[in-house]
Structures are given as structure tokens and as C-alpha cells.
C-alpha positions in Angstrom: 149.1 29.3 61.8 147.0 30.9 58.8 148.5 34.2 57.3 145.3 36.8 56.1 146.7 38.2 52.7 147.1 42.0 52.7 144.5 43.8 50.5 145.3 44.4 47.6 143.8 46.7 44.5 141.4 44.8 42.1 143.2 46.6 38.8 146.5 46.7 39.8 147.1 43.9 42.6 150.1 45.4 44.6 149.4 44.9 48.7 148.3 47.7 50.4 151.1 48.2 52.6 148.7 48.9 55.8 147.1 45.3 55.7 143.7 46.5 57.7 144.6 50.6 56.8 141.5 51.7 55.2 143.0 54.2 54.2 144.6 52.6 51.2 141.1 51.4 50.3 140.4 54.7 49.7 143.1 55.5 47.9 141.9 52.9 45.8 138.6 53.4 45.4 139.5 57.0 44.3 141.8 56.0 41.7 140.0 52.8 39.9 136.7 56.0 40.0 139.9 57.8 37.5 140.9 54.8 35.6 144.1 54.5 37.0 145.2 57.4 35.0 148.0 59.2 35.5 146.6 62.0 34.2 144.7 61.9 37.5 147.2 62.0 39.9 147.0 65.8 41.5 143.7 64.5 41.9 144.3 61.4 43.5 147.3 62.6 45.8 144.9 65.1 46.8 143.1 62.5 48.4 145.6 60.8 49.6 146.9 63.3 52.0 143.1 63.9 52.5 143.0 60.4 53.8 146.0 60.0 55.7 146.6 63.3 56.8 149.9 64.1 54.6 151.7 62.2 51.9 154.3 59.8 53.5 156.3 58.0 51.5 155.0 55.3 51.0 151.6 56.3 50.4 153.8 58.1 47.5 155.8 55.1 46.5 151.7 52.8 45.8 150.3 55.8 44.0 153.4 55.3 41.6 153.0 51.5 41.5 149.4 51.9 41.3 149.9 54.6 38.5 153.2 53.1 36.8 154.4 56.2 36.5 158.4 56.9 38.5 158.7 58.0 41.9 160.5 60.4 41.1 157.8 62.0 38.8 154.7 62.1 42.0 157.1 63.3 44.7 157.6 66.0 42.1 154.5 67.0 42.0 153.9 65.7 45.6 156.7 67.9 46.2 156.5 70.5 43.8 153.0 72.0 44.4 153.1 74.0 48.4 149.2 72.7 49.7 150.9 69.1 49.7 152.7 68.1 52.7 155.6 64.7 52.9 154.9 65.7 57.0 152.8 65.3 59.2 150.8 69.0 60.4 149.9 70.3 63.8 146.7 70.2 65.2 146.3 73.8 64.2 147.1 75.3 60.2 148.0 78.8 60.3 148.4 80.0 56.2 150.2 83.3 55.4 149.2 84.3 52.6 152.6 86.2 50.6 151.4 87.1 47.4 151.6 90.2 46.3 149.1 92.7 48.3 149.3 90.9 50.9 154.0 90.9 50.9 153.7 94.3 50.0 151.0 95.6 52.9 152.9 93.7 55.4 152.7 89.7 55.0 156.8 89.5 55.9 156.3 91.1 59.4 153.1 89.0 59.7 156.0 85.8 59.6 158.6 87.6 61.7 156.2 88.4 64.2 155.5 84.5 64.5 159.7 83.7 64.1 159.9 86.3 67.5 157.0 85.1 69.7 156.6 81.4 68.8 159.6 80.7 67.0 157.8 78.8 63.9 159.0 79.6 61.0 157.3 78.7 57.6 156.8 74.8 57.0 157.7 73.7 60.8 155.2 72.1 63.6 155.2 73.9 66.9 157.0 71.1 69.0 153.9 70.4 70.7 152.1 69.4 67.5 149.0 72.3 67.8 150.2 74.3 65.1 151.3 74.4 61.4 152.8 77.5 59.3 152.7 77.4 55.8 152.3 80.0 53.9 150.6 80.1 49.8 152.1 82.0 46.8 148.4 84.3 46.5 145.4 82.5 48.1 143.2 84.7 45.8 142.1 87.4 49.2 144.3 90.6 47.5 140.9 93.0 48.5 142.4 92.4 51.8 145.9 91.8 52.1 147.3 90.6 54.2 144.9 87.6 54.4 145.9 84.8 57.1 143.7 81.6 56.9 143.0 80.0 60.1 142.2 75.7 60.2 140.0 77.2 56.9 138.7 80.7 58.0 139.9 83.0 56.1 140.5 86.9 58.0 142.1 89.8 55.9 143.9 93.5 56.9 145.5 91.2 59.8 148.8 92.7 62.0 151.3 91.4 64.4 148.9 91.7 66.8 145.6 90.1 65.9 147.8 87.8 64.3 148.8 86.0 67.7 145.5 87.3 69.4 144.1 84.4 66.1 146.6 81.4 67.3 146.7 82.6 71.1 143.8 80.0 71.5 145.8 77.4 69.5 148.7 78.3 71.9 147.2 77.4 75.4 144.8 74.0 73.6 145.4 70.6 75.0 146.6 67.6 72.4 143.8 67.1 69.9 144.1 62.9 69.2 
């Protein structure tokens, strides 16, 4: 019986973890476009998260080997920036801005509402996988504070009522596959 070799990166010769996984080809193309530069780590991690949905441990190891960086450095960058996620996210993402203006105008109360009403803490995903709650240091929407981002759509001057109204369709939506 003949076995099929894992696709390898032309530059690194590293075997891609999932041999039929085209996502690694996209990742390889991104690293090649950046000439396997260690300085492009953040851009490469962004691409990895875009194609994989989150940064799995094997993806971090793959990037570290390809860029000839210690895994600790790649992991350090992935955990330092809040926009990178090491866990799968929900079908929908709710980002509550905790910048100074948003916090002063009630962002903390918005988080309390989510905790009380749907038992969701920042960094968690609901059990049904529908909603992930993320916080951001500042999204640059200080003039409309407190701001919340619902699946990429920024809405300002949010309060507990409008927050629950914004996520209500997600609570009753069937899980996406």
C-alpha cells in the first residue's frame, strides 16, 4: 500500500499537520509572501486565525518552525494581543469596548448584564456555541461610548436593554454548521 506524503512547505520542507488541509497551503503562501520574515509574525498569525478560526497549538508550532522562532515567542505574541484567540469562537461575536470613555459611560454595567442574563463572562462562549463575548481595550469609537461590536458592526450609546436586544436573535438562532 502506497502512502501519500504530507504536503510540505517549499521553503521550510516542513510537513503540514493536516495533509489534505488546504488551510496550511494558505498559511504557507502568506509566509512565503512575507519571505518567512520573523518580523511578519503578527501578520502571519492574523492570516492563520482568519483561515483556521482560531490559533490551535499545532498551528502555532507550525508557524514557529517555519519562521525559525521559539514556540514561546509565537505563543507570547498570540496571547498578548486580545484579537488573537486560542479557543474556537462562537457563531457570533459580541465585543464590549472597555476603553476609558466606554468604561466611564457604563461598559462595566453591560458586562454585568451579560453575566446576569446569559451567564457569559469575557473570553467565554455560550454552551451552544452561539455567542462569544470579547472585550477590547479601545475600539476608537469614544464619541459614541459605550460601544459594542456585534459581528463586526459597531453600535454606540448602548445600554443593558439595547445590548440584550442586539444579541437576542443570536440566542434563538439555530447553530450554524
